[in-house]
C-alpha positions as CSV (number, residue, x, y, z in Angstrom):
1,X,-10.9,18.6,25.2
2,X,-9.1,16.7,28.0
3,X,-5.5,15.6,27.4
4,X,-4.3,12.6,29.3
5,X,-4.1,11.7,32.1
6,X,-7.2,11.9,34.3
7,X,-8.2,9.9,37.4
8,X,-10.5,7.0,36.7
9,X,-14.0,8.4,36.5
10,X,-15.8,5.8,38.6
11,X,-13.1,5.9,41.4
12,X,-13.3,9.7,41.4
13,X,-17.0,9.7,41.6
14,X,-17.0,7.3,44.5
15,X,-14.5,9.3,46.4
16,X,-16.4,12.5,45.8
17,X,-19.7,11.0,46.9
18,X,-18.2,9.5,50.0
19,X,-16.6,12.8,51.0
20,X,-19.8,14.8,50.4
21,X,-21.9,12.3,52.3
22,X,-19.7,12.6,55.4
23,X,-19.5,16.4,55.2
24,X,-23.2,16.6,54.7
25,X,-24.1,14.4,57.7
26,X,-21.7,16.2,59.9
27,X,-23.0,19.6,58.8
28,X,-26.6,18.8,59.4
29,X,-26.0,17.6,62.9
30,X,-23.7,20.5,64.0
31,X,-24.7,23.5,61.9
32,X,-25.1,25.8,64.9
33,X,-21.5,25.8,65.9
34,X,-20.1,25.1,62.4
35,X,-20.4,28.6,61.0
36,X,-18.1,30.3,63.4
37,X,-15.6,27.5,63.1
38,X,-15.6,28.0,59.3
39,X,-14.9,31.7,59.8
40,X,-12.0,31.1,62.0
41,X,-10.6,28.4,59.6
42,X,-10.9,30.8,56.7
43,X,-9.0,33.5,58.5
44,X,-6.3,31.0,59.3
45,X,-6.1,30.0,55.7
46,X,-5.5,33.6,54.7
47,X,-2.7,33.8,57.1
48,X,-1.1,30.6,56.1
49,X,-1.4,31.4,52.4
50,X,-0.6,35.1,52.3
51,X,1.9,35.3,55.1
52,X,3.3,31.9,55.6
53,X,3.1,30.2,52.2
54,X,6.7,29.1,52.3
55,X,6.0,26.9,55.3
56,X,2.8,25.4,53.8
57,X,3.9,24.7,50.3
58,X,5.8,21.7,48.9
59,X,9.1,22.0,47.2
60,X,8.6,22.7,43.5
61,X,11.3,22.1,40.8
62,X,10.8,24.3,37.8
63,X,12.0,23.2,34.3
64,X,13.0,26.0,32.0
65,X,12.7,26.0,28.2
66,X,12.3,28.4,25.3
67,X,9.3,28.4,22.9
68,X,10.0,26.3,19.8
69,X,8.6,26.4,16.3
70,X,7.1,23.1,15.1
71,X,4.0,21.6,13.5
72,X,1.1,20.9,15.9
73,X,-2.0,19.0,15.0
74,X,-5.1,17.8,16.9
75,X,-6.7,14.6,15.6
76,X,-9.7,12.3,16.1
77,X,-9.3,8.6,16.0
78,X,-11.7,5.7,15.4
79,X,-11.9,2.1,14.2
80,X,-14.2,0.4,11.7
81,X,-14.6,-2.4,9.2
82,X,-13.7,-2.1,5.6
83,X,-16.5,-2.6,3.1
84,X,-16.5,-2.6,-0.7
85,X,-17.8,0.4,-2.6
86,X,-20.8,-1.7,-3.7
87,X,-22.1,-5.2,-3.1
88,X,-24.6,-7.1,-5.2
89,X,-26.0,-10.6,-4.8
90,X,-27.3,-11.9,-8.1
91,X,-30.6,-13.9,-7.7
92,X,-32.7,-15.9,-10.2
93,X,-36.1,-14.4,-10.9
94,X,-37.4,-17.5,-12.8
95,X,-37.4,-21.2,-12.5
96,X,-35.4,-23.3,-14.9
97,X,-32.2,-25.1,-15.7
98,X,-28.9,-23.3,-16.1
99,X,-27.5,-23.7,-19.6
100,X,-24.3,-21.6,-19.3
101,X,-22.4,-20.0,-16.4
102,X,-18.9,-19.5,-17.8
103,X,-17.1,-17.6,-15.0
104,X,-15.3,-18.4,-11.7
105,X,-14.7,-16.8,-8.4
106,X,-12.1,-14.1,-8.6
107,X,-13.0,-13.2,-12.2
108,X,-13.6,-9.5,-12.9
109,X,-16.8,-8.6,-14.8
110,X,-18.2,-5.5,-16.3
111,X,-21.7,-4.1,-16.0
112,X,-23.9,-5.9,-18.6
113,X,-21.6,-9.0,-19.0
114,X,-23.7,-12.2,-19.4
115,X,-23.3,-14.3,-16.3
116,X,-25.9,-17.1,-16.8
117,X,-28.4,-18.3,-19.4
118,X,-31.4,-20.3,-18.3
119,X,-33.5,-22.6,-20.5
120,X,-36.4,-20.5,-21.7
121,X,-38.2,-23.0,-24.1
122,X,-41.5,-23.0,-22.1
123,X,-41.4,-19.2,-21.8
124,X,-40.9,-18.8,-25.5
125,X,-44.0,-20.9,-26.2
126,X,-46.0,-18.8,-23.8
127,X,-44.8,-15.7,-25.5
128,X,-45.8,-16.9,-28.9
129,X,-49.3,-17.6,-27.6
130,X,-49.5,-14.2,-26.0
131,X,-48.5,-12.6,-29.3
132,X,-51.3,-14.4,-31.2
133,X,-53.8,-13.4,-28.5
134,X,-52.7,-9.8,-28.8
135,X,-53.2,-9.7,-32.5
136,X,-56.7,-11.1,-32.2
137,X,-57.6,-8.6,-29.5
138,X,-56.3,-5.8,-31.7
139,X,-58.4,-6.9,-34.7
140,X,-61.5,-7.2,-32.4
141,X,-61.0,-3.8,-31.1
142,X,-60.5,-2.2,-34.5
143,X,-63.6,-3.9,-35.8
144,X,-65.7,-2.8,-32.8
145,X,-64.5,0.8,-33.0
146,X,-65.3,0.8,-36.7
147,X,-68.9,-0.1,-35.9
148,X,-69.6,3.6,-35.1
149,X,-68.6,4.8,-38.6
150,X,-70.0,4.4,-42.1
151,X,-67.0,4.5,-44.5
152,X,-66.7,4.9,-48.2
153,X,-65.8,1.5,-49.6
154,X,-64.6,2.8,-53.0
155,X,-63.4,6.0,-54.6
156,X,-66.3,7.9,-56.1
157,X,-69.1,10.4,-55.6
158,X,-71.8,10.4,-53.0
159,X,-74.8,9.6,-55.2
160,X,-77.4,9.7,-52.4
161,X,-77.8,10.0,-48.6
162,X,-80.7,8.1,-47.1
163,X,-80.5,9.3,-43.5
164,X,-80.3,12.6,-41.6
165,X,-78.6,13.7,-38.4
166,X,-80.5,12.4,-35.4
167,X,-82.1,9.5,-37.2
168,X,-82.2,6.1,-35.4
169,X,-80.8,3.3,-37.6
170,X,-80.5,-0.4,-37.2
171,X,-77.7,-2.7,-38.2
172,X,-77.8,-3.4,-41.9
173,X,-79.9,-0.4,-42.8
174,X,-79.0,1.4,-46.1
175,X,-77.7,4.9,-45.4
176,X,-75.8,6.0,-48.6
177,X,-74.8,5.2,-52.2
178,X,-71.3,5.8,-53.6
179,X,-70.7,5.7,-57.4
180,X,-67.5,6.0,-59.4
181,X,-68.7,7.4,-62.8
182,X,-65.2,8.6,-63.9
183,X,-64.9,5.5,-65.9
184,X,-67.7,3.3,-67.4
185,X,-67.6,-0.4,-68.1
186,X,-69.0,-2.1,-71.1
187,X,-69.5,-5.9,-71.1
188,X,-69.9,-7.3,-74.7
189,X,-70.1,-10.7,-76.3
190,X,-67.4,-11.6,-79.0
191,X,-67.0,-14.8,-81.0
192,X,-65.1,-17.2,-78.9
193,X,-62.6,-18.1,-81.6
194,X,-61.7,-14.4,-82.0
195,X,-61.9,-13.5,-78.2
196,X,-59.5,-16.2,-77.4
197,X,-56.8,-14.0,-79.0
198,X,-57.7,-10.8,-77.1
199,X,-55.6,-9.7,-74.2
200,X,-56.0,-7.3,-71.2
201,X,-54.8,-3.8,-72.1
202,X,-55.7,-4.1,-75.7
203,X,-57.3,-1.1,-77.4
204,X,-61.0,-1.1,-78.4
205,X,-63.2,1.2,-80.5
206,X,-66.5,1.9,-78.8
207,X,-69.4,3.2,-80.9
208,X,-72.3,4.8,-79.1
209,X,-75.8,3.7,-80.2
210,X,-77.9,6.5,-81.5
211,X,-75.1,9.0,-82.1
212,X,-72.6,6.6,-83.6
213,X,-69.9,8.5,-81.7
214,X,-66.7,6.5,-81.4
215,X,-64.8,6.4,-78.1
216,X,-61.5,4.8,-77.2
217,X,-61.6,2.0,-74.7
218,X,-59.3,-0.6,-73.1
219,X,-59.9,-4.3,-72.5
220,X,-59.8,-5.0,-68.8
221,X,-61.0,-8.6,-68.8
222,X,-61.8,-11.6,-71.1
223,X,-63.6,-14.7,-69.8
224,X,-61.6,-17.9,-70.1
225,X,-64.4,-20.2,-71.0
226,X,-66.8,-20.3,-74.0
227,X,-70.5,-19.8,-73.6
228,X,-73.3,-20.7,-76.0
229,X,-75.3,-17.7,-77.0
230,X,-78.6,-17.3,-78.7
231,X,-78.4,-18.9,-82.1
232,X,-76.0,-21.6,-80.8
233,X,-72.9,-19.4,-81.3
234,X,-69.9,-19.9,-79.0
235,X,-69.0,-16.6,-77.4
236,X,-66.8,-15.0,-74.7
237,X,-67.5,-11.9,-72.6
238,X,-65.0,-9.1,-72.9
239,X,-65.0,-6.1,-70.5
240,X,-64.0,-2.7,-71.9
241,X,-63.4,0.4,-69.8
242,X,-64.1,3.9,-71.2
243,X,-63.2,7.2,-69.7
244,X,-66.3,9.2,-68.9
245,X,-66.1,12.9,-69.7
246,X,-69.5,13.3,-68.1
247,X,-71.9,12.4,-70.7
248,X,-72.1,8.6,-70.3
249,X,-74.8,7.1,-68.2
250,X,-76.1,3.6,-67.4
251,X,-78.8,4.2,-70.0
252,X,-76.4,4.6,-72.9
253,X,-75.8,1.5,-75.0
254,X,-72.8,0.8,-77.4
255,X,-71.0,-1.7,-79.5
256,X,-67.2,-2.2,-79.9
257,X,-64.6,-3.7,-82.2
258,X,-61.2,-5.2,-81.3
259,X,-58.6,-5.8,-84.0
260,X,-61.5,-5.5,-86.6
261,X,-63.6,-8.0,-84.8
262,X,-67.0,-6.6,-83.8
263,X,-69.1,-7.5,-80.9
264,X,-72.2,-9.6,-81.6
265,X,-74.6,-7.2,-80.0
266,X,-74.7,-3.9,-78.1
267,X,-74.9,-3.5,-74.3
268,X,-75.5,-0.6,-71.8
269,X,-72.7,1.0,-69.8
270,X,-72.2,0.3,-66.1
271,X,-70.4,2.3,-63.4
272,X,-66.9,1.3,-62.7
273,X,-67.8,1.0,-59.0
274,X,-71.0,1.4,-57.1
275,X,-71.6,0.6,-53.5
276,X,-74.7,0.8,-51.3
277,X,-73.5,1.5,-47.8
278,X,-75.2,0.1,-44.7
279,X,-75.0,0.8,-40.9
280,X,-72.8,-1.8,-39.2
281,X,-74.5,-1.3,-35.8
282,X,-77.7,0.2,-34.3
283,X,-77.5,3.7,-33.0
284,X,-78.2,7.4,-33.6
285,X,-76.7,9.4,-36.5
286,X,-74.6,11.9,-34.6
287,X,-72.8,13.4,-37.6
288,X,-72.9,13.4,-41.5
289,X,-69.6,14.6,-42.9
290,X,-70.5,14.8,-46.7
291,X,-73.2,16.0,-49.0
292,X,-74.7,14.4,-52.1
293,X,-72.4,15.0,-55.0
294,X,-69.2,15.2,-52.9
295,X,-66.2,13.2,-54.2
296,X,-64.9,10.8,-51.6
297,X,-62.0,8.4,-51.3
298,X,-62.1,4.8,-50.1
299,X,-62.0,4.7,-46.3
300,X,-63.4,8.2,-45.7
301,X,-65.9,8.5,-42.8
302,X,-69.2,9.6,-44.2
303,X,-71.5,9.0,-41.2
304,X,-70.9,8.7,-37.5
305,X,-73.2,6.8,-35.0
306,X,-73.5,6.9,-31.2
307,X,-75.3,4.7,-28.7
308,X,-75.0,3.1,-25.3
309,X,-74.6,-0.4,-26.7
310,X,-72.0,0.9,-29.0
311,X,-70.0,2.6,-26.2
312,X,-70.2,-0.5,-24.0
313,X,-68.9,-2.7,-26.8
314,X,-66.0,-0.4,-27.6
315,X,-65.1,-0.2,-23.9
316,X,-65.1,-4.0,-23.5
317,X,-63.0,-4.4,-26.6
318,X,-60.5,-1.8,-25.3
319,X,-60.2,-3.6,-22.0
320,X,-59.6,-6.9,-23.7
321,X,-56.9,-5.3,-25.9
322,X,-55.2,-3.8,-22.8
323,X,-55.2,-7.1,-21.0
324,X,-53.6,-8.8,-23.9
325,X,-50.9,-6.0,-24.1
326,X,-50.1,-6.4,-20.4
327,X,-49.8,-10.2,-20.7
328,X,-47.5,-9.8,-23.7
329,X,-45.4,-7.2,-21.9
330,X,-45.0,-9.3,-18.8
331,X,-43.9,-12.3,-20.8
332,X,-41.4,-10.2,-22.8
333,X,-40.0,-8.9,-19.5
334,X,-39.8,-12.4,-18.2
335,X,-37.9,-13.6,-21.2
336,X,-35.2,-11.1,-20.3
337,X,-34.8,-12.8,-16.9
338,X,-33.6,-16.0,-18.6
339,X,-30.4,-14.1,-19.6
340,X,-28.7,-12.9,-16.4
341,X,-26.2,-10.0,-16.7
342,X,-23.9,-8.4,-14.2
343,X,-25.6,-5.4,-12.6
344,X,-22.3,-3.7,-11.6
345,X,-18.7,-3.8,-12.6
346,X,-16.6,-5.7,-10.0
347,X,-15.1,-9.0,-8.9
348,X,-16.9,-12.3,-8.4
349,X,-16.5,-13.1,-4.7
350,X,-18.8,-16.1,-4.5
351,X,-20.3,-18.4,-7.1
352,X,-23.3,-20.5,-5.9
353,X,-24.6,-22.0,-9.1
354,X,-23.2,-23.7,-12.2
355,X,-24.3,-25.0,-15.6
356,X,-26.7,-27.9,-15.3
357,X,-28.2,-26.8,-11.9
358,X,-32.0,-26.6,-11.6
359,X,-33.1,-23.2,-10.2
360,X,-36.1,-21.9,-8.5
361,X,-37.0,-18.2,-8.4
362,X,-35.1,-16.4,-5.7
363,X,-32.1,-18.6,-5.6
364,X,-28.7,-16.9,-5.0
365,X,-26.4,-17.3,-8.0
366,X,-23.3,-15.2,-7.2
367,X,-22.0,-12.3,-5.2
368,X,-20.1,-9.4,-6.8
369,X,-18.0,-6.8,-5.0
370,X,-17.1,-3.4,-6.5
371,X,-13.5,-3.0,-5.3
372,X,-12.8,0.2,-7.1
373,X,-12.5,1.7,-3.6
374,X,-13.2,0.7,0.0
375,X,-15.3,2.4,2.7
376,X,-15.4,2.4,6.4
377,X,-17.9,3.9,8.9
378,X,-16.8,5.7,12.1
379,X,-19.2,6.4,15.0
380,X,-18.2,9.8,16.2
381,X,-19.2,11.3,19.6
382,X,-21.6,14.2,19.5
383,X,-19.0,16.5,21.1
384,X,-16.6,15.9,18.3
385,X,-18.7,15.5,15.2
386,X,-19.0,19.2,14.6
387,X,-15.3,19.3,13.9
388,X,-15.7,17.0,10.9
389,X,-16.7,17.9,7.4
390,X,-16.9,16.3,3.9
391,X,-13.5,16.4,2.2
392,X,-11.3,16.1,5.2
393,X,-8.2,13.9,4.8
394,X,-8.1,10.6,6.8
395,X,-5.0,8.5,7.6
396,X,-6.0,4.8,7.6
397,X,-4.0,1.9,8.9
398,X,-4.8,-1.8,9.2
399,X,-3.2,-4.4,11.5
400,X,-3.3,-6.9,8.6
401,X,-1.1,-4.6,6.5
402,X,1.6,-3.4,8.9
403,X,4.0,-0.5,8.2
404,X,1.7,1.0,5.6
405,X,-0.6,4.0,5.8
406,X,-3.4,4.7,3.4
407,X,-5.1,8.1,2.6
408,X,-8.8,8.4,2.7
409,X,-11.3,11.2,2.6
410,X,-14.5,11.9,4.6
411,X,-17.5,11.5,2.1
412,X,-20.4,11.8,4.5
413,X,-21.1,13.2,7.9
414,X,-24.6,12.0,8.9
415,X,-27.1,14.4,10.4
416,X,-28.9,11.6,12.2
417,X,-27.3,10.2,15.4
418,X,-27.9,7.1,17.5
419,X,-28.2,7.4,21.3
420,X,-27.0,4.6,23.6
421,X,-26.4,4.9,27.3
422,X,-26.9,8.7,27.3
423,X,-24.3,9.2,24.6
424,X,-25.1,10.1,21.0
425,X,-22.8,9.1,18.1
426,X,-23.0,10.0,14.4
427,X,-21.9,7.8,11.5
428,X,-19.1,9.3,9.4
429,X,-18.2,7.5,6.2
430,X,-14.6,7.4,4.9
431,X,-13.6,6.4,1.4
432,X,-10.2,4.8,0.6
433,X,-9.2,4.8,-3.1
434,X,-5.8,3.3,-2.6
435,X,-6.6,-0.3,-1.6
436,X,-3.5,-2.3,-2.4
437,X,-3.2,-5.0,0.3
438,X,-6.6,-4.1,1.9
439,X,-9.6,-6.4,1.7
440,X,-13.3,-6.0,2.7
441,X,-13.9,-7.3,6.2
442,X,-10.6,-6.1,7.6
443,X,-10.5,-3.9,10.7
444,X,-9.0,-0.5,10.1
445,X,-7.9,2.4,12.2
446,X,-8.7,6.0,11.1
447,X,-7.1,9.2,12.2
448,X,-8.6,12.5,11.1
449,X,-6.7,15.8,11.6
450,X,-9.3,18.3,12.8
451,X,-7.0,21.2,13.5
452,X,-3.3,21.9,12.7
453,X,-0.8,24.6,12.7
454,X,2.4,24.6,10.6
455,X,5.8,26.0,11.9
456,X,4.1,27.6,14.8
457,X,5.4,28.8,18.2
458,X,4.8,26.2,20.9
459,X,5.4,25.5,24.6
460,X,4.9,22.2,26.6
461,X,1.3,21.7,27.7
462,X,2.4,21.8,31.4
463,X,3.5,25.4,30.9
464,X,-0.1,26.6,30.3
465,X,-1.7,27.4,33.7
466,X,-5.1,28.8,34.5
467,X,-6.1,28.2,30.8
468,X,-4.3,31.3,29.6
469,X,-1.1,32.1,31.5
470,X,2.6,31.1,31.1
471,X,5.3,31.5,33.8
472,X,8.3,33.2,32.4
473,X,11.6,34.5,33.9
474,X,11.6,38.2,34.8
475,X,14.3,39.0,32.2
476,X,12.2,37.5,29.4
477,X,11.1,40.0,26.7
478,X,7.4,39.2,27.3
479,X,7.7,39.8,31.0
480,X,6.8,43.5,30.4
481,X,3.2,42.2,29.8
482,X,3.0,40.3,33.1
483,X,-0.3,40.2,35.0
484,X,0.3,42.1,38.3
485,X,-2.6,40.3,39.9
486,X,-0.9,36.9,39.6
487,X,1.5,36.1,42.4
488,X,4.5,34.2,40.9
489,X,7.5,32.5,42.5
490,X,10.6,34.6,43.0
491,X,12.3,35.5,39.7
492,X,9.2,34.7,37.6
493,X,6.1,36.4,36.4
494,X,2.8,35.2,34.8
495,X,2.2,36.4,31.3
496,X,-1.3,36.1,29.6
497,X,-1.2,34.3,26.3
498,X,-3.6,33.3,23.6
499,X,-3.4,29.6,22.8
500,X,-4.3,27.6,19.6
501,X,-4.0,24.0,18.6
502,X,-2.8,21.4,21.1
503,X,-1.5,17.9,20.8
504,X,-0.5,15.4,23.4
505,X,2.7,17.4,24.3
506,X,2.6,20.9,23.0
507,X,0.3,23.9,22.7
508,X,0.4,26.6,20.0
509,X,1.0,30.1,21.3
510,X,-0.9,32.5,19.1
511,X,0.2,35.6,21.0
512,X,1.8,36.7,24.2
513,X,5.2,35.1,23.9
514,X,8.3,35.3,21.7
515,X,10.9,32.8,20.8
516,X,13.4,34.6,23.1
517,X,11.3,34.1,26.3
518,X,12.3,31.6,29.0
519,X,9.3,29.6,30.0
520,X,9.2,27.7,33.4
521,X,6.8,24.9,34.5
522,X,6.5,22.3,37.2
523,X,8.6,19.4,35.9
524,X,6.7,16.9,38.1
525,X,3.4,18.1,36.7
526,X,4.7,17.7,33.2
527,X,4.9,13.9,33.5
528,X,2.1,13.0,35.9
529,X,-0.5,15.6,36.0
530,X,-3.8,16.1,34.3
531,X,-4.1,19.2,32.0
532,X,-7.3,20.9,30.9
533,X,-6.9,23.4,28.0
534,X,-10.3,24.8,28.6
535,X,-9.6,26.3,32.1
536,X,-9.7,23.3,34.3
537,X,-7.0,22.1,36.7
538,X,-4.1,19.7,37.0
539,X,-3.2,17.7,40.1
540,X,0.4,18.1,41.4
541,X,-0.1,15.0,43.4
542,X,-2.7,12.3,44.0
543,X,-4.1,14.0,47.1
544,X,-4.9,17.4,45.7
545,X,-8.2,19.1,46.2
546,X,-10.4,20.5,43.5
547,X,-10.6,24.3,43.7
548,X,-14.3,24.9,43.6
549,X,-15.0,22.7,46.6
550,X,-11.9,23.8,48.5
551,X,-13.0,27.5,48.5
552,X,-16.6,27.1,49.7
553,X,-15.8,27.4,53.4
554,X,-13.5,30.4,52.7
555,X,-16.4,32.1,51.0
556,X,-18.5,31.7,54.1
557,X,-21.0,29.3,52.6
558,X,-21.6,25.8,54.1
559,X,-23.1,23.2,51.7
560,X,-26.0,21.3,53.2
561,X,-25.3,22.7,56.7
562,X,-29.0,22.8,57.7
563,X,-30.7,21.8,61.0
564,X,-32.3,18.5,61.1
565,X,-35.8,20.1,61.2
566,X,-35.2,21.7,57.8
567,X,-35.1,25.3,58.9
568,X,-32.5,27.7,57.8
569,X,-30.1,29.3,60.4
570,X,-31.1,32.8,61.4
571,X,-27.5,34.0,61.1
572,X,-26.4,35.7,57.9
573,X,-23.6,33.9,56.0
574,X,-20.2,35.3,56.6
575,X,-18.7,36.8,53.5
576,X,-15.0,36.0,53.3
577,X,-14.2,39.0,51.2
578,X,-15.6,41.4,53.9
579,X,-13.9,39.6,56.8
580,X,-10.6,38.6,55.5
581,X,-10.0,39.7,51.8
582,X,-10.1,37.7,48.6
583,X,-8.8,34.2,49.0
584,X,-8.1,34.0,45.3
585,X,-5.8,37.0,45.4
586,X,-3.9,35.5,48.3
587,X,-3.2,32.2,46.7
588,X,0.1,31.7,44.9
589,X,-0.8,29.5,41.9
590,X,2.5,27.7,42.2
591,X,2.3,26.9,45.9
592,X,-1.4,26.2,46.8
593,X,-0.7,23.0,48.7
594,X,-0.3,20.8,45.7
595,X,-3.2,22.2,43.7
596,X,-3.0,24.8,40.9
597,X,-6.3,26.3,39.7
598,X,-6.4,27.0,36.0
599,X,-9.6,29.1,36.0
């Protein structure tokens, strides 16, 4: 991280390019005599730095202070636009006339509240028609499906089966007979004058012909009109039901008396119910589920039929039914669109339609903001995004609300970045729950503390040199840990330290110093120089020279010093360490001609 202030990047680049260009051209042209000159220059530099540094250095005024305990924090700043937690634009999905719209801009609504009602008379008519069509399709399908079955039409006993499995049958062909012989019916003629007084449910005495056995019966029906019988006697027909214990057949005849009135003649018994069953469609008998003599109930499937024509008919009926169901469902769904409810809880920001307006599908009706909280998005540089995580606290300010700071929280750090001009940024979303005074659309400033230390030992940033050393007085307690390889001004020593969090002014000292030490630093550098906490440099004046480039000649290496034909000089490079010792060891970090190298 670079703490202010640094030379303008474009100006610095231009100066560097110009200098390198001049050096390069000169070196290429004069490389044969340049190498020995460099050697001599390097030797002179050692002499000046090591033996005559007092004459070459500028006057330095050192400020002295003691480490202090305080809070230090490092933060990341950004700007963004405030947005509501959720935004919803309500649109009409149908055509029609608005009947009601009883709300105004600024009103608060809850999810599910009715916003508009639209005239649905035409849609209701269409829905009713669809309902009728569905019922018809259902009946047609049920009837078609039933064609493949022969069902018992009454309760009774299977009297006979007229087909076998595998037989081919045609529509209308007789396949079985069902009889209910549990009760027998007797239809007898009674004098009309007497029968007129009979009633359903009345008891009757039935006398069997031949055996003269008397059975109890019940009147189930009396005709309402008189008939002329043989002998010109007016009569009425009375139906009597008799329980059959098993001995009665349709060949048995009997007479009866009701309230002492006897029937005019005898009659034979009939089954209470008898049905001859027929196939409803052509096909093959695929299954017979009963045997002769089995008791069955009305609706039981006795025989099953299969066939291509049958299958096709059922499929067609099924498709027609499904189509009717879909049409019905679509119209039911459409009906719900004529009552428009709020999709979210929030505040009406904009109302675009009112009662009486004619609508077309897709028209904007209103806009709702969920203002339960606000959000803003920061675009964070790729070099800084790794220091952010969900849950970090954010301090938010807005120019529109001066003198007030809001607390937010990081809710999302995107994994997908966007590149522009060689720089990649990542969106970071911040949520602000306390929104008093804030509105969507306002510009806001966010500051996120990425590192902090509470009540920690600190020194001014300018006191940190070489990325890990601090100049202290020789009588300081920590002076015993001084680095002997570091040449310090008289009365001072360089102590290695471990640094932590830095802000614009102070750096945390994790280890290496005590609160009783006296720290010294260049007071001029403290106000004007550039400081790198990662081992860079700071400029003591505007004309300082960067260390890496300033030592190339002393190391015996000449950049781009090549002959014009592109060949390499035959001479071996001169190693400064062999010829004249280490230039780095000879340089006093406090007196290196206005430049202090921090590693």
